[in-house]
PAFIMAR-262036 format. One line per 3 residues: their letters; for each residue y, z, x of C-alpha. Coordinates in nm, 4 decimals, decimal comma, always signed. Layout:
BEGIN
A	Y:Z:X ~ ...
This chain:
BEGIN
MSM	+0,7896:-2,2292:-1,1707 ~ +0,4449:-2,3741:-1,2641 ~ +0,1341:-2,1621:-1,3239
IGI	+0,0177:-2,3752:-0,9886 ~ +0,2732:-2,2825:-0,8229 ~ +0,2680:-1,9327:-0,8926
IIL	-0,0849:-1,8947:-0,7809 ~ +0,0037:-2,0644:-0,4758 ~ +0,2489:-1,8669:-0,4144
YLL	+0,0435:-1,5722:-0,4791 ~ -0,2424:-1,7093:-0,2465 ~ +0,0287:-1,7191:+0,0782
LGA	+0,1196:-1,3965:+0,0053 ~ -0,2527:-1,2810:+0,0210 ~ -0,2627:-1,4438:+0,3582
LAG	+0,0365:-1,2819:+0,4864 ~ -0,0164:-0,9593:+0,3813 ~ -0,3791:-1,0140:+0,5330
TMA	-0,2545:-1,0934:+0,8543 ~ +0,0044:-0,8460:+0,8829 ~ -0,2492:-0,5735:+0,7984
GLF	-0,4633:-0,6821:+1,0745 ~ -0,1926:-0,7778:+1,3059 ~ +0,0020:-0,4096:+1,2598
GIG	-0,3131:-0,2288:+1,1350 ~ -0,0665:-0,1272:+0,8031 ~ -0,1551:-0,1306:+0,4269
GGL	-0,0819:-0,4570:+0,3098 ~ +0,1157:-0,2911:+0,0178 ~ +0,4153:-0,3005:+0,2596
VIV	+0,4464:-0,6270:+0,2658 ~ +0,2876:-0,7239:-0,1314 ~ +0,5344:-0,5292:-0,2996
PVL	+0,8575:-0,6275:-0,1731 ~ +0,7314:-0,9675:-0,1886 ~ +0,5810:-0,9695:-0,5689
IFS	+0,9053:-0,8035:-0,6820 ~ +1,1000:-1,1472:-0,5358 ~ +0,8344:-1,3655:-0,6609
FGL	+0,8815:-1,2002:-1,0243 ~ +1,2651:-1,2173:-0,9985 ~ +1,1728:-1,5888:-0,9116
QGI	+0,9386:-1,6203:-1,2437 ~ +1,2610:-1,4451:-1,4621 ~ +1,0565:-1,1275:-1,5234
SPE	+1,2728:-0,8208:-1,6089 ~ +1,4091:-0,6628:-1,3622 ~ +1,3048:-0,3444:-1,5524
IAA	+0,9745:-0,3781:-1,4758 ~ +0,9365:-0,6163:-1,2019 ~ +0,9281:-0,2983:-0,9575
HLA	+0,6552:-0,1273:-1,2131 ~ +0,4227:-0,4387:-1,2045 ~ +0,4612:-0,5329:-0,8362
VGT	+0,3435:-0,1507:-0,7209 ~ +0,0373:-0,1505:-1,0299 ~ -0,0613:-0,4823:-0,8632
SLA	-0,0628:-0,3779:-0,5143 ~ -0,2660:-0,1179:-0,6290 ~ -0,5150:-0,3523:-0,7803
TIV	-0,5441:-0,5532:-0,4701 ~ -0,5659:-0,2937:-0,2599 ~ -0,9227:-0,1563:-0,4676
FTS	-1,1088:-0,4813:-0,3444 ~ -0,9078:-0,4975:-0,0182 ~ -1,0143:-0,1602:+0,0882
ISS	-1,3998:-0,2183:+0,0138 ~ -1,4349:-0,4237:+0,3564 ~ -1,2541:-0,1938:+0,5666
IRT	-1,4112:+0,0813:+0,4551 ~ -1,7640:-0,0591:+0,5347 ~ -1,6604:-0,1201:+0,8682
HHQ	-1,5851:+0,1963:+0,9337 ~ -1,8663:+0,3562:+0,8293 ~ -2,1250:+0,0987:+1,0348
HGA	-1,9414:+0,2374:+1,2849 ~ -1,9568:+0,6216:+1,1873 ~ -1,5561:+0,7089:+1,2302
VRW	-1,5378:+0,8074:+0,8889 ~ -1,4745:+1,2302:+0,8648 ~ -1,6632:+1,1989:+0,5015
DLF	-1,6791:+1,6010:+0,4724 ~ -1,2440:+1,5757:+0,4928 ~ -1,3064:+1,2735:+0,2816
RPM	-1,4577:+1,4566:-0,0387 ~ -1,1608:+1,7200:-0,1064 ~ -0,8593:+1,4927:-0,0194
TVG	-1,0041:+1,2859:-0,2844 ~ -0,9755:+1,5421:-0,5597 ~ -0,5986:+1,5522:-0,4849
IVV	-0,5603:+1,2470:-0,4199 ~ -0,6885:+1,1225:-0,7270 ~ -0,5079:+1,4341:-0,9479
GAV	-0,1491:+1,2889:-0,7052 ~ -0,2252:+0,8929:-0,7890 ~ -0,1956:+0,9758:-1,1217
LGA	+0,1199:+1,2125:-1,1287 ~ +0,2563:+0,9459:-0,8781 ~ +0,2166:+0,6776:-1,1585
WTA	+0,3452:+0,8672:-1,3931 ~ +0,6245:+0,9549:-1,2253 ~ +0,7230:+0,5546:-1,1323
ALL	+0,6744:+0,4963:-1,5167 ~ +0,9694:+0,7745:-1,5980 ~ +1,1944:+0,5939:-1,3318
SGP	+1,3966:+0,2441:-1,4183 ~ +1,3214:-0,0540:-1,2259 ~ +1,6423:-0,0391:-0,9928
VLE	+1,6012:+0,3164:-0,9373 ~ +1,2248:+0,2778:-0,8031 ~ +1,3443:-0,0715:-0,5940
TII	+1,6042:+0,1924:-0,4552 ~ +1,2898:+0,4555:-0,3760 ~ +1,0459:+0,1599:-0,2423
GVF	+1,3575:+0,0178:-0,0404 ~ +1,4356:+0,3550:+0,1623 ~ +1,0668:+0,3741:+0,1865
VIL	+1,0216:+0,0258:+0,3916 ~ +1,3179:+0,1277:+0,6044 ~ +1,1974:+0,4740:+0,7182
VAL	+0,8605:+0,3037:+0,8170 ~ +1,0194:+0,0367:+1,0272 ~ +1,2295:+0,3139:+1,2081
KMI	+0,8981:+0,4634:+1,2716 ~ +0,7405:+0,1694:+1,3992 ~ +1,0687:+0,0483:+1,6230
LEV	+1,0838:+0,3793:+1,7508 ~ +0,7519:+0,4971:+1,7779 ~ +0,7523:+0,7978:+1,6334
NPK	+0,4080:+0,9642:+1,6230 ~ +0,3150:+1,3298:+1,5663 ~ +0,1421:+1,5127:+1,8339
AGR	-0,1514:+1,7508:+1,7450 ~ +0,0276:+2,0822:+1,6183 ~ -0,2931:+2,2336:+1,4167
SVP	-0,6810:+2,2295:+1,3164 ~ -0,8231:+2,0992:+1,0300 ~ -0,6966:+2,2962:+0,6911
GKT	-0,9814:+2,4711:+0,4936 ~ -1,0679:+2,2800:+0,1220 ~ -0,7599:+2,3734:-0,0288
GLG	-0,5105:+2,2335:+0,2410 ~ -0,7131:+1,9084:+0,2353 ~ -0,6905:+1,8823:-0,1335
AAG	-0,3063:+1,9636:-0,1493 ~ -0,1874:+1,7143:+0,1414 ~ -0,3934:+1,4738:-0,0709
GVI	-0,2608:+1,4876:-0,3521 ~ +0,1001:+1,4865:-0,1729 ~ -0,0603:+1,1589:-0,0339
GWA	-0,1402:+1,0157:-0,3387 ~ +0,1706:+1,0809:-0,5530 ~ +0,3691:+0,9081:-0,2675
SAI	+0,1303:+0,6013:-0,2357 ~ +0,1098:+0,5712:-0,6528 ~ +0,4942:+0,5546:-0,6669
FGI	+0,5344:+0,2964:-0,3303 ~ +0,2352:+0,1309:-0,4138 ~ +0,0750:+0,1165:-0,0885
GGG	-0,2843:+0,2568:+0,0220 ~ -0,1859:+0,5910:+0,2010 ~ -0,2549:+0,4594:+0,5779
TLT	+0,0957:+0,5070:+0,6424 ~ +0,0640:+0,8480:+0,5433 ~ -0,2676:+0,9785:+0,5847
VPY	-0,2758:+0,8858:+0,9235 ~ +0,0036:+1,0728:+1,0572 ~ -0,1348:+1,3676:+0,8902
LSW	-0,4792:+1,3365:+0,9851 ~ -0,3596:+1,3175:+1,3891 ~ -0,1729:+1,5920:+1,3243
CNV	-0,4484:+1,7982:+1,2348 ~ -0,5745:+1,7297:+1,5652 ~ -0,8283:+1,4305:+1,4410
RMQ	-0,9476:+1,1562:+1,6749 ~ -0,7071:+0,8327:+1,5767 ~ -1,0546:+0,6446:+1,5589
QAV	-1,1682:+0,8844:+1,2720 ~ -0,8007:+0,9266:+1,1098 ~ -0,7493:+0,5570:+1,0625
ATS	-1,0941:+0,4896:+0,9292 ~ -1,1233:+0,7994:+0,7184 ~ -0,7369:+0,6400:+0,5949
AAC	-0,8982:+0,3351:+0,5195 ~ -1,1666:+0,5445:+0,2699 ~ -0,8555:+0,7218:+0,1077
GFP	-0,7005:+0,4115:+0,0289 ~ -1,0319:+0,3226:-0,2043 ~ -0,9857:+0,6232:-0,4629
IAI	-0,5764:+0,6209:-0,4350 ~ -0,5570:+0,2186:-0,5616 ~ -0,8833:+0,3015:-0,7894
AGA	-0,6456:+0,6258:-0,9579 ~ -0,3085:+0,4357:-0,9497 ~ -0,4210:+0,1027:-1,1071
LAN	-0,6327:+0,2946:-1,3781 ~ -0,2710:+0,4628:-1,4092 ~ -0,0082:+0,1949:-1,4082
IWT	-0,2641:-0,0203:-1,6796 ~ -0,2145:+0,3363:-1,8558 ~ +0,1498:+0,3687:-1,8449
GWQ	+0,2171:-0,0113:-1,8406 ~ +0,0211:-0,0623:-2,1686 ~ +0,1829:-0,2990:-2,4095
NPD	+0,5171:-0,2444:-2,2830 ~ +0,7708:-0,5376:-2,4024 ~ +0,8607:-0,6294:-2,1070
LPE	+0,5444:-0,7631:-1,9480 ~ +0,4873:-1,1470:-1,9385 ~ +0,1401:-1,2803:-2,0050
LSL	-0,1631:-1,2429:-1,8302 ~ -0,0395:-0,8752:-1,7467 ~ -0,3134:-0,5479:-1,7972
GFI	-0,0536:-0,3074:-1,8308 ~ +0,1434:-0,2863:-1,5028 ~ -0,0714:-0,5252:-1,3370
YLP	-0,0045:-0,8681:-1,3358 ~ -0,2947:-1,0989:-1,3122 ~ -0,2207:-1,4137:-1,1560
ALI	-0,1282:-1,2352:-0,8508 ~ -0,4003:-1,0036:-0,8352 ~ -0,6327:-1,2807:-0,7812
GVV	-0,4440:-1,4728:-0,5743 ~ -0,3512:-1,1558:-0,3564 ~ -0,7463:-1,0638:-0,3176
ATS	-0,8667:-1,4189:-0,2772 ~ -0,6881:-1,4838:+0,0733 ~ -0,6119:-1,1218:+0,2049
VFF	-0,9337:-1,0327:+0,3284 ~ -1,0171:-1,3564:+0,5625 ~ -0,6252:-1,3704:+0,6935
ARI	-0,6654:-0,9653:+0,7533 ~ -0,9694:-1,0344:+1,0292 ~ -0,7152:-1,3041:+1,1551
GAR	-0,4805:-1,1055:+1,2473 ~ -0,7169:-0,8358:+1,3598 ~ -0,8086:-1,1041:+1,6356
LAH	-0,4063:-1,2071:+1,6962 ~ -0,3686:-0,8824:+1,7404 ~ -0,6020:-0,8218:+2,0716
RLD	-0,4165:-1,1783:+2,2106 ~ -0,0655:-1,1202:+2,1348 ~ +0,2396:-0,8647:+2,2661
GRL	+0,1304:-0,6300:+1,9992 ~ +0,4686:-0,4031:+2,0724 ~ +0,7220:-0,6864:+2,0538
LKR	+0,5474:-0,7853:+1,7130 ~ +0,5555:-0,5121:+1,5867 ~ +0,9111:-0,4618:+1,6583
IFA	+0,9962:-0,7831:+1,5302 ~ +0,8212:-0,7174:+1,1609 ~ +1,0082:-0,3451:+1,1840
IVL	+1,3260:-0,5644:+1,1888 ~ +1,1752:-0,7645:+0,9438 ~ +1,1402:-0,4704:+0,7165
VLV	+1,4751:-0,2923:+0,7956 ~ +1,6354:-0,6360:+0,6173 ~ +1,4216:-0,6207:+0,3441
GLR	+1,4811:-0,2436:+0,2591 ~ +1,8035:-0,3242:+0,2757 ~ +1,7973:-0,5875:+0,0546
FLL	+1,6846:-0,3654:-0,2387 ~ +1,9426:-0,0871:-0,1420 ~ +2,2379:-0,3350:-0,1646
S	+2,0618:-0,5301:-0,4620
């Protein structure tokens, strides 16, 4: 593919990821990572690093796209900063360990793990499995430990952590609006720590394509960020006009197919 074609592809990916994030309330990483892996294959990038490059690039995009979301939630006074601060300590450590864990895995193994995760998220959406409030908010140590697990897993899957953070905070009896807002805030340190760790773990990898910064592919980063924020607003507007339940199930079926593609390849 020519560089112009590649940039157009990533602009379209950013539009898709932003729309899905606004429409379904999921992090764009859940869309970005699988599509990046497919697009890297079309570009002839080594399958040994395609998944690593997709994860690192996805985390780098979240650094930029999460800022707008955090500002909006903060203006509505919905972010629980008292929970965010202790969780961030664990998140940063966990995200660095997660990037290091991913770097130890081969490309095909990492793709398989991502495929399983995508299918599990899809099944959760189809079955509408949501945890009920079962306990009170733990102390700083407990929040830090939870942040560590969330940061570790998020850095492996290339997501902002909303898929994990929202259910956890809901289980801790945090109101849904505050759980979503606080999760959005937590996405920023996950993305920062994960992106920096992926630059470090991928530095001077011999299989990297040109215009890469460690495991971050700059053309994809620029293209996705350029369109995702704008289209997230469009997705949010559509969510109020369309049958969200039906669309969510259709999207979940697509995720199942994507996950199976990883498992069977």
